[in-house]
Backbone as JSON Lines, residues from 0, in Angstrom:
{"i":0,"aa":"M","n":[120.25,62.94,75.76],"ca":[120.69,62.51,77.07],"c":[120.14,63.43,78.17]}
{"i":1,"aa":"K","n":[120.2,64.76,77.87],"ca":[119.72,65.73,78.84],"c":[118.23,65.56,79.07]}
{"i":2,"aa":"K","n":[117.46,65.24,78.0],"ca":[116.02,65.04,78.13],"c":[115.7,63.83,78.99]}
{"i":3,"aa":"I","n":[116.45,62.78,78.83],"ca":[116.24,61.56,79.61],"c":[116.52,61.84,81.09]}
{"i":4,"aa":"F","n":[117.57,62.59,81.36],"ca":[117.93,62.93,82.73],"c":[116.82,63.77,83.39]}
{"i":5,"aa":"L","n":[116.3,64.77,82.68],"ca":[115.22,65.61,83.2],"c":[113.95,64.79,83.39]}
{"i":6,"aa":"L","n":[113.69,63.88,82.46],"ca":[112.53,63.01,82.57],"c":[112.64,62.11,83.79]}
{"i":7,"aa":"A","n":[113.81,61.57,84.06],"ca":[114.04,60.72,85.23],"c":[113.83,61.51,86.52]}
{"i":8,"aa":"I","n":[114.36,62.73,86.57],"ca":[114.17,63.58,87.76],"c":[112.69,63.89,87.94]}
{"i":9,"aa":"G","n":[111.99,64.17,86.87],"ca":[110.55,64.46,86.94],"c":[109.77,63.28,87.5]}
{"i":10,"aa":"F","n":[110.09,62.06,87.06],"ca":[109.42,60.88,87.59],"c":[109.7,60.69,89.08]}
{"i":11,"aa":"C","n":[110.93,60.95,89.45],"ca":[111.3,60.83,90.87],"c":[110.51,61.83,91.72]}
{"i":12,"aa":"L","n":[110.46,63.06,91.24],"ca":[109.73,64.1,91.99],"c":[108.24,63.78,92.02]}
{"i":13,"aa":"F","n":[107.68,63.36,90.88],"ca":[106.27,63.03,90.84],"c":[105.95,61.87,91.77]}
{"i":14,"aa":"G","n":[106.82,60.89,91.78],"ca":[106.62,59.74,92.66],"c":[106.68,60.14,94.12]}
{"i":15,"aa":"T","n":[107.61,61.02,94.48],"ca":[107.72,61.5,95.86],"c":[106.48,62.28,96.26]}
{"i":16,"aa":"V","n":[106.01,63.14,95.36],"ca":[104.82,63.94,95.65],"c":[103.61,63.04,95.82]}
{"i":17,"aa":"S","n":[103.45,62.05,94.96],"ca":[102.28,61.19,95.07],"c":[102.36,60.32,96.32]}
{"i":18,"aa":"I","n":[103.55,59.87,96.7],"ca":[103.7,59.1,97.94],"c":[103.39,59.99,99.13]}
{"i":19,"aa":"G","n":[103.91,61.23,99.1],"ca":[103.65,62.2,100.18],"c":[102.17,62.49,100.28]}
{"i":20,"aa":"S","n":[101.48,62.61,99.17],"ca":[100.05,62.88,99.18],"c":[99.29,61.73,99.8]}
{"i":21,"aa":"A","n":[99.72,60.52,99.51],"ca":[99.06,59.36,100.09],"c":[99.24,59.35,101.6]}
{"i":22,"aa":"Q","n":[100.42,59.72,102.06],"ca":[100.67,59.73,103.5],"c":[99.87,60.84,104.17]}
{"i":23,"aa":"V","n":[99.76,61.99,103.54],"ca":[99.01,63.1,104.11],"c":[97.53,62.75,104.2]}
{"i":24,"aa":"S","n":[96.99,62.05,103.22],"ca":[95.58,61.71,103.25],"c":[95.26,60.72,104.37]}
{"i":25,"aa":"D","n":[96.26,60.02,104.89],"ca":[96.04,59.09,105.99],"c":[96.1,59.78,107.35]}
{"i":26,"aa":"L","n":[96.51,61.02,107.4],"ca":[96.61,61.74,108.66],"c":[95.22,62.03,109.23]}
{"i":27,"aa":"K","n":[95.11,61.93,110.54],"ca":[93.87,62.28,111.22],"c":[94.16,63.57,112.0]}
{"i":28,"aa":"I","n":[93.54,64.65,111.56],"ca":[93.81,65.97,112.11],"c":[92.54,66.53,112.75]}
{"i":29,"aa":"A","n":[92.73,67.27,113.85],"ca":[91.59,67.91,114.53],"c":[91.99,69.3,115.0]}
{"i":30,"aa":"Y","n":[90.98,70.06,115.37],"ca":[91.19,71.41,115.87],"c":[90.42,71.56,117.17]}
{"i":31,"aa":"V","n":[91.03,72.25,118.15],"ca":[90.36,72.54,119.42],"c":[90.42,74.04,119.65]}
{"i":32,"aa":"N","n":[89.29,74.63,119.91],"ca":[89.23,76.04,120.29],"c":[89.45,76.09,121.8]}
{"i":33,"aa":"M","n":[90.72,76.28,122.19],"ca":[91.09,76.24,123.61],"c":[90.38,77.33,124.41]}
{"i":34,"aa":"A","n":[90.26,78.52,123.82],"ca":[89.61,79.61,124.54],"c":[88.17,79.24,124.88]}
{"i":35,"aa":"K","n":[87.47,78.67,123.9],"ca":[86.08,78.25,124.13],"c":[86.04,77.11,125.15]}
{"i":36,"aa":"A","n":[86.95,76.17,125.02],"ca":[86.97,75.03,125.95],"c":[87.19,75.5,127.38]}
{"i":37,"aa":"I","n":[88.05,76.47,127.56],"ca":[88.35,76.95,128.9],"c":[87.22,77.84,129.42]}
{"i":38,"aa":"E","n":[86.77,78.77,128.61],"ca":[85.79,79.76,129.07],"c":[84.39,79.18,129.28]}
{"i":39,"aa":"T","n":[84.01,78.18,128.5],"ca":[82.64,77.67,128.61],"c":[82.54,76.39,129.42]}
{"i":40,"aa":"S","n":[83.64,75.95,129.96],"ca":[83.57,74.72,130.75],"c":[82.91,74.98,132.1]}
{"i":41,"aa":"T","n":[82.36,73.95,132.67],"ca":[81.76,74.08,134.0],"c":[82.84,74.4,135.04]}
{"i":42,"aa":"H","n":[84.05,73.99,134.76],"ca":[85.16,74.28,135.68],"c":[85.43,75.78,135.75]}
{"i":43,"aa":"A","n":[85.26,76.48,134.64],"ca":[85.48,77.92,134.63],"c":[84.49,78.62,135.56]}
{"i":44,"aa":"E","n":[83.24,78.17,135.53],"ca":[82.23,78.73,136.43],"c":[82.6,78.48,137.89]}
{"i":45,"aa":"T","n":[83.07,77.29,138.17],"ca":[83.48,76.94,139.53],"c":[84.64,77.82,139.98]}
{"i":46,"aa":"V","n":[85.6,78.02,139.1],"ca":[86.77,78.86,139.42],"c":[86.32,80.29,139.69]}
{"i":47,"aa":"L","n":[85.42,80.82,138.87],"ca":[84.93,82.19,139.07],"c":[84.23,82.33,140.42]}
{"i":48,"aa":"K","n":[83.41,81.36,140.77],"ca":[82.72,81.4,142.07],"c":[83.72,81.34,143.21]}
{"i":49,"aa":"K","n":[84.72,80.49,143.06],"ca":[85.75,80.35,144.09],"c":[86.5,81.68,144.28]}
{"i":50,"aa":"L","n":[86.9,82.29,143.19],"ca":[87.61,83.57,143.27],"c":[86.72,84.67,143.85]}
{"i":51,"aa":"K","n":[85.45,84.65,143.45],"ca":[84.52,85.65,143.97],"c":[84.38,85.52,145.49]}
{"i":52,"aa":"S","n":[84.21,84.31,145.97],"ca":[84.07,84.13,147.42],"c":[85.37,84.47,148.15]}
{"i":53,"aa":"E","n":[86.49,84.25,147.51],"ca":[87.79,84.55,148.11],"c":[88.05,86.06,148.18]}
{"i":54,"aa":"F","n":[87.61,86.79,147.16],"ca":[87.95,88.21,147.07],"c":[86.82,89.16,147.43]}
{"i":55,"aa":"D","n":[85.6,88.67,147.62],"ca":[84.5,89.54,148.0],"c":[84.74,90.29,149.31]}
{"i":56,"aa":"P","n":[85.23,89.63,150.36],"ca":[85.47,90.37,151.61],"c":[86.45,91.54,151.43]}
{"i":57,"aa":"K","n":[87.48,91.32,150.66],"ca":[88.46,92.39,150.43],"c":[87.83,93.52,149.62]}
{"i":58,"aa":"D","n":[87.0,93.16,148.65],"ca":[86.32,94.17,147.84],"c":[85.35,94.98,148.69]}
{"i":59,"aa":"Q","n":[84.65,94.31,149.6],"ca":[83.72,95.01,150.49],"c":[84.47,95.96,151.42]}
{"i":60,"aa":"K","n":[85.65,95.54,151.87],"ca":[86.47,96.4,152.72],"c":[86.88,97.67,151.96]}
{"i":61,"aa":"L","n":[87.28,97.5,150.7],"ca":[87.63,98.66,149.87],"c":[86.43,99.58,149.65]}
{"i":62,"aa":"T","n":[85.27,99.0,149.43],"ca":[84.06,99.79,149.25],"c":[83.75,100.59,150.51]}
{"i":63,"aa":"A","n":[83.92,99.96,151.66],"ca":[83.68,100.65,152.94],"c":[84.67,101.81,153.11]}
{"i":64,"aa":"Q","n":[85.92,101.6,152.72],"ca":[86.92,102.67,152.81],"c":[86.54,103.84,151.9]}
{"i":65,"aa":"R","n":[86.05,103.54,150.71],"ca":[85.64,104.6,149.77],"c":[84.46,105.39,150.33]}
{"i":66,"aa":"E","n":[83.53,104.68,150.95],"ca":[82.37,105.35,151.56],"c":[82.83,106.26,152.7]}
{"i":67,"aa":"K","n":[83.75,105.78,153.51],"ca":[84.29,106.58,154.61],"c":[84.94,107.84,154.05]}
{"i":68,"aa":"L","n":[85.69,107.71,152.98],"ca":[86.36,108.85,152.35],"c":[85.33,109.87,151.87]}
{"i":69,"aa":"K","n":[84.25,109.4,151.25],"ca":[83.2,110.3,150.78],"c":[82.59,111.09,151.93]}
{"i":70,"aa":"K","n":[82.35,110.4,153.05],"ca":[81.76,111.07,154.21],"c":[82.7,112.14,154.76]}
{"i":71,"aa":"I","n":[83.97,111.81,154.85],"ca":[84.94,112.78,155.38],"c":[85.05,113.97,154.44]}
{"i":72,"aa":"E","n":[85.09,113.7,153.13],"ca":[85.15,114.79,152.15],"c":[83.91,115.68,152.23]}
{"i":73,"aa":"A","n":[82.74,115.07,152.4],"ca":[81.5,115.84,152.51],"c":[81.51,116.68,153.79]}
{"i":74,"aa":"E","n":[81.97,116.09,154.86],"ca":[82.07,116.83,156.13],"c":[83.04,118.0,155.99]}
{"i":75,"aa":"L","n":[84.16,117.77,155.36],"ca":[85.16,118.82,155.16],"c":[84.57,119.95,154.3]}
{"i":76,"aa":"E","n":[83.86,119.6,153.26],"ca":[83.28,120.61,152.38],"c":[82.24,121.45,153.11]}
{"i":77,"aa":"K","n":[81.42,120.81,153.95],"ca":[80.38,121.54,154.68],"c":[80.96,122.47,155.74]}
{"i":78,"aa":"T","n":[81.96,121.97,156.44],"ca":[82.45,122.69,157.62],"c":[83.75,123.46,157.4]}
{"i":79,"aa":"A","n":[84.27,123.46,156.21],"ca":[85.59,124.05,155.95],"c":[85.67,125.52,156.37]}
{"i":80,"aa":"L","n":[84.59,126.25,156.2],"ca":[84.62,127.68,156.5],"c":[84.35,128.0,157.97]}
{"i":81,"aa":"V","n":[83.74,127.07,158.69],"ca":[83.34,127.37,160.07],"c":[84.2,126.71,161.14]}
{"i":82,"aa":"I","n":[85.05,125.75,160.76],"ca":[85.88,125.09,161.78],"c":[87.25,125.77,161.86]}
{"i":83,"aa":"K","n":[87.94,125.46,162.93],"ca":[89.27,126.02,163.13],"c":[90.22,125.5,162.04]}
{"i":84,"aa":"D","n":[91.24,126.29,161.76],"ca":[92.24,125.9,160.76],"c":[92.89,124.57,161.11]}
{"i":85,"aa":"S","n":[93.19,124.36,162.36],"ca":[93.85,123.11,162.76],"c":[92.94,121.9,162.52]}
{"i":86,"aa":"D","n":[91.65,122.06,162.8],"ca":[90.69,120.96,162.55],"c":[90.55,120.7,161.06]}
{"i":87,"aa":"R","n":[90.5,121.79,160.27],"ca":[90.39,121.65,158.82],"c":[91.63,120.96,158.26]}
{"i":88,"aa":"Q","n":[92.8,121.36,158.75],"ca":[94.04,120.74,158.29],"c":[94.1,119.26,158.67]}
{"i":89,"aa":"N","n":[93.61,118.93,159.85],"ca":[93.54,117.53,160.28],"c":[92.63,116.71,159.36]}
{"i":90,"aa":"L","n":[91.47,117.3,159.02],"ca":[90.55,116.6,158.11],"c":[91.17,116.45,156.72]}
{"i":91,"aa":"E","n":[91.83,117.48,156.23],"ca":[92.48,117.4,154.92],"c":[93.57,116.33,154.91]}
{"i":92,"aa":"K","n":[94.33,116.26,155.99],"ca":[95.37,115.23,156.12],"c":[94.74,113.83,156.15]}
{"i":93,"aa":"E","n":[93.65,113.72,156.89],"ca":[92.95,112.44,156.97],"c":[92.46,112.01,155.58]}
{"i":94,"aa":"V","n":[91.93,112.96,154.8],"ca":[91.47,112.67,153.44],"c":[92.64,112.22,152.57]}
{"i":95,"aa":"R","n":[93.76,112.95,152.61],"ca":[94.94,112.56,151.82],"c":[95.44,111.17,152.2]}
{"i":96,"aa":"D","n":[95.55,110.94,153.5],"ca":[96.05,109.64,153.97],"c":[95.11,108.5,153.55]}
{"i":97,"aa":"L","n":[93.82,108.75,153.68],"ca":[92.85,107.71,153.31],"c":[92.87,107.46,151.8]}
{"i":98,"aa":"R","n":[93.02,108.51,151.0],"ca":[93.13,108.33,149.55],"c":[94.33,107.46,149.2]}
{"i":99,"aa":"R","n":[95.48,107.76,149.82],"ca":[96.69,106.97,149.57],"c":[96.47,105.51,149.97]}
{"i":100,"aa":"K","n":[95.88,105.33,151.13],"ca":[95.63,103.96,151.61],"c":[94.7,103.21,150.66]}
{"i":101,"aa":"I","n":[93.65,103.87,150.21],"ca":[92.71,103.24,149.28],"c":[93.42,102.89,147.97]}
{"i":102,"aa":"K","n":[94.23,103.81,147.47],"ca":[94.96,103.53,146.23],"c":[95.89,102.34,146.41]}
{"i":103,"aa":"R","n":[96.65,102.31,147.5],"ca":[97.56,101.18,147.77],"c":[96.78,99.88,147.89]}
{"i":104,"aa":"D","n":[95.73,99.92,148.69],"ca":[94.92,98.7,148.89],"c":[94.27,98.23,147.6]}
{"i":105,"aa":"T","n":[93.8,99.17,146.77],"ca":[93.2,98.81,145.48],"c":[94.23,98.18,144.56]}
{"i":106,"aa":"D","n":[95.42,98.78,144.51],"ca":[96.5,98.22,143.68],"c":[96.88,96.81,144.15]}
{"i":107,"aa":"D","n":[97.0,96.65,145.46],"ca":[97.33,95.33,146.02],"c":[96.23,94.31,145.7]}
{"i":108,"aa":"F","n":[94.98,94.75,145.85],"ca":[93.84,93.88,145.57],"c":[93.87,93.41,144.11]}
{"i":109,"aa":"R","n":[94.05,94.36,143.19],"ca":[94.08,94.01,141.77],"c":[95.23,93.06,141.44]}
{"i":110,"aa":"E","n":[96.38,93.34,142.0],"ca":[97.54,92.49,141.74],"c":[97.31,91.07,142.28]}
{"i":111,"aa":"E","n":[96.81,90.98,143.5],"ca":[96.55,89.67,144.1],"c":[95.48,88.91,143.32]}
{"i":112,"aa":"L","n":[94.43,89.62,142.9],"ca":[93.37,88.99,142.11],"c":[93.92,88.5,140.77]}
{"i":113,"aa":"N","n":[94.73,89.31,140.14],"ca":[95.32,88.94,138.85],"c":[96.21,87.69,139.0]}
{"i":114,"aa":"V","n":[97.01,87.65,140.04],"ca":[97.87,86.48,140.28],"c":[97.03,85.23,140.48]}
{"i":115,"aa":"R","n":[95.99,85.34,141.3],"ca":[95.13,84.17,141.57],"c":[94.39,83.73,140.31]}
{"i":116,"aa":"Q","n":[93.9,84.68,139.51],"ca":[93.21,84.32,138.27],"c":[94.16,83.58,137.34]}
{"i":117,"aa":"N","n":[95.38,84.05,137.23],"ca":[96.37,83.39,136.38],"c":[96.7,81.99,136.89]}
{"i":118,"aa":"E","n":[96.81,81.83,138.21],"ca":[97.07,80.5,138.77],"c":[95.95,79.53,138.42]}
{"i":119,"aa":"E","n":[94.72,79.98,138.61],"ca":[93.57,79.12,138.33],"c":[93.45,78.84,136.84]}
{"i":120,"aa":"L","n":[93.75,79.82,136.01],"ca":[93.71,79.63,134.56],"c":[94.74,78.59,134.12]}
{"i":121,"aa":"R","n":[95.93,78.66,134.69],"ca":[96.97,77.67,134.35],"c":[96.53,76.27,134.77]}
{"i":122,"aa":"K","n":[95.93,76.14,135.94],"ca":[95.43,74.82,136.37],"c":[94.41,74.28,135.37]}
{"i":123,"aa":"L","n":[93.49,75.15,134.98],"ca":[92.43,74.74,134.05],"c":[93.02,74.4,132.68]}
{"i":124,"aa":"E","n":[93.99,75.17,132.22],"ca":[94.64,74.88,130.94],"c":[95.31,73.51,130.97]}
{"i":125,"aa":"R","n":[95.98,73.19,132.09],"ca":[96.62,71.87,132.2],"c":[95.6,70.74,132.11]}
{"i":126,"aa":"V","n":[94.46,70.93,132.76],"ca":[93.42,69.91,132.71],"c":[92.89,69.76,131.29]}
{"i":127,"aa":"V","n":[92.64,70.89,130.62],"ca":[92.14,70.83,129.24],"c":[93.15,70.14,128.33]}
{"i":128,"aa":"L","n":[94.43,70.47,128.48],"ca":[95.45,69.82,127.66],"c":[95.51,68.31,127.91]}
{"i":129,"aa":"K","n":[95.34,67.89,129.16],"ca":[95.31,66.45,129.46],"c":[94.11,65.78,128.79]}
{"i":130,"aa":"V","n":[92.97,66.46,128.81],"ca":[91.77,65.92,128.17],"c":[91.98,65.82,126.66]}
{"i":131,"aa":"V","n":[92.59,66.83,126.06],"ca":[92.86,66.8,124.62],"c":[93.81,65.65,124.3]}
{"i":132,"aa":"A","n":[94.84,65.48,125.1],"ca":[95.79,64.38,124.87],"c":[95.1,63.03,125.01]}
{"i":133,"aa":"K","n":[94.2,62.91,125.97],"ca":[93.45,61.65,126.17],"c":[92.59,61.34,124.95]}
{"i":134,"aa":"I","n":[91.92,62.36,124.43],"ca":[91.09,62.17,123.23],"c":[91.98,61.83,122.04]}
{"i":135,"aa":"A","n":[93.11,62.51,121.92],"ca":[94.03,62.25,120.79],"c":[94.51,60.81,120.81]}
{"i":136,"aa":"E","n":[94.85,60.31,121.98],"ca":[95.32,58.92,122.07],"c":[94.2,57.92,121.83]}
{"i":137,"aa":"S","n":[93.05,58.16,122.44],"ca":[91.97,57.18,122.32],"c":[91.37,57.15,120.92]}
{"i":138,"aa":"E","n":[91.37,58.28,120.21],"ca":[90.79,58.32,118.87],"c":[91.84,58.33,117.77]}
{"i":139,"aa":"K","n":[93.09,58.13,118.15],"ca":[94.21,57.96,117.22],"c":[94.41,59.17,116.29]}
{"i":140,"aa":"Y","n":[94.41,60.37,116.87],"ca":[94.71,61.57,116.08],"c":[96.2,61.69,115.89]}
{"i":141,"aa":"D","n":[96.61,62.14,114.71],"ca":[98.02,62.38,114.43],"c":[98.41,63.81,114.8]}
{"i":142,"aa":"L","n":[97.45,64.73,114.69],"ca":[97.74,66.13,114.93],"c":[96.48,66.82,115.42]}
{"i":143,"aa":"I","n":[96.61,67.58,116.53],"ca":[95.53,68.41,117.01],"c":[96.08,69.83,117.13]}
{"i":144,"aa":"I","n":[95.42,70.75,116.45],"ca":[95.85,72.14,116.42],"c":[94.93,72.94,117.34]}
{"i":145,"aa":"H","n":[95.52,73.87,118.09],"ca":[94.66,74.7,118.93],"c":[94.94,76.18,118.75]}
{"i":146,"aa":"Q","n":[96.03,76.54,118.14],"ca":[96.37,77.94,117.99],"c":[96.99,78.16,116.62]}
{"i":147,"aa":"G","n":[96.76,79.29,116.05],"ca":[97.38,79.59,114.78],"c":[96.6,79.1,113.57]}
{"i":148,"aa":"A","n":[95.44,78.5,113.78],"ca":[94.63,78.06,112.65],"c":[93.81,79.24,112.16]}
{"i":149,"aa":"I","n":[93.87,79.49,110.89],"ca":[93.09,80.57,110.31],"c":[91.65,80.12,110.11]}
{"i":150,"aa":"Y","n":[91.49,78.86,109.76],"ca":[90.15,78.32,109.55],"c":[90.16,76.85,109.94]}
{"i":151,"aa":"A","n":[89.1,76.42,110.59],"ca":[88.93,75.0,110.91],"c":[87.46,74.67,110.7]}
{"i":152,"aa":"S","n":[87.19,73.68,109.86],"ca":[85.8,73.31,109.59],"c":[85.22,72.56,110.79]}
{"i":153,"aa":"N","n":[83.91,72.54,110.86],"ca":[83.23,71.83,111.95],"c":[83.56,70.34,111.93]}
{"i":154,"aa":"R","n":[83.9,69.84,110.76],"ca":[84.21,68.41,110.61],"c":[85.41,68.0,111.45]}
{"i":155,"aa":"I","n":[86.39,68.91,111.6],"ca":[87.59,68.55,112.37],"c":[87.63,69.22,113.75]}
{"i":156,"aa":"D","n":[86.63,70.05,114.06],"ca":[86.59,70.75,115.35],"c":[86.09,69.79,116.43]}
{"i":157,"aa":"I","n":[86.96,69.48,117.39],"ca":[86.61,68.54,118.46],"c":[86.4,69.27,119.79]}
{"i":158,"aa":"T","n":[86.18,70.57,119.75],"ca":[86.02,71.35,120.97],"c":[84.86,70.82,121.82]}
{"i":159,"aa":"D","n":[83.74,70.47,121.18],"ca":[82.6,69.97,121.94],"c":[82.92,68.63,122.61]}
{"i":160,"aa":"K","n":[83.7,67.79,121.94],"ca":[84.15,66.53,122.56],"c":[84.99,66.82,123.79]}
{"i":161,"aa":"V","n":[85.87,67.81,123.65],"ca":[86.74,68.18,124.76],"c":[85.9,68.7,125.93]}
{"i":162,"aa":"L","n":[84.91,69.53,125.63],"ca":[84.04,70.05,126.68],"c":[83.27,68.93,127.38]}
{"i":163,"aa":"A","n":[82.77,67.98,126.6],"ca":[82.03,66.85,127.18],"c":[82.94,66.02,128.09]}
{"i":164,"aa":"E","n":[84.15,65.77,127.65],"ca":[85.1,64.99,128.45],"c":[85.56,65.79,129.67]}
{"i":165,"aa":"L","n":[85.7,67.08,129.48],"ca":[86.12,67.96,130.58],"c":[85.06,68.0,131.68]}
{"i":166,"aa":"A","n":[83.81,67.94,131.29],"ca":[82.72,67.94,132.28],"c":[82.79,66.71,133.18]}
{"i":167,"aa":"K","n":[83.36,65.63,132.68],"ca":[83.5,64.4,133.46],"c":[84.75,64.4,134.34]}
{"i":168,"aa":"T","n":[85.63,65.37,134.11],"ca":[86.92,65.4,134.77],"c":[86.87,66.28,136.01]}
{"i":169,"aa":"K","n":[87.5,65.83,137.06],"ca":[87.59,66.62,138.3],"c":[88.9,67.38,138.31]}
{"i":170,"aa":"I","n":[88.84,68.59,138.85],"ca":[90.05,69.4,139.03],"c":[90.42,69.37,140.5]}
{"i":171,"aa":"E","n":[91.7,69.11,140.76],"ca":[92.15,69.13,142.15],"c":[92.21,70.57,142.61]}
{"i":172,"aa":"Q","n":[91.71,70.82,143.8],"ca":[91.67,72.18,144.32],"c":[92.9,72.48,145.04]}
C-alpha cells in the first residue's frame, strides 16, 4: 500500500514538472543591457552637450577665479618682504577670502552639476524603459531582464534593438 502511495505521488510530481517544463519552454525571454543602452544612445550625447553648454560659463568663471588667486599669491610671495605689514596682511586676507569663495563656488558647481546630471539621466532612463516596454509588447515577450543577470547570450540580448528604436524616439526637453 505504501509503495502504491509513493508511486502515485511520484507520478503527480513528475506530471507537474513536465507540465511546468512545457510552460517554461513557451516563454519568450530577453535581456537588455540598460547601461549600454543609456550610455551609447545618441540621446546621451545630446544630454552631455546640453549640460556642457549649460555649465561651461560657470566652469570658466571658476577657472578665472583660480587664475586670479594664483596672481595674488605670486604677488604676495614676491613682495612679502618689501611691502608694509598692513598691505601684506590685506593681501593675505584677500588670498584667504578668495580661497574660501573658490571652494564654496566649486562645491556649489559640483552639486548643481550632479543634480542636473541625475535629472537628465532619469529622463533618459524613462525613455529607455518606454522603448523596452514597446518592444516587449510588439514582439510578445513574457520577460525582459535588465539587471541581476549573471550571463545573457547574444541570442536573447535585445540591447541593439532598443538602441535602434531609441534612435527613432524623441526626448522632450
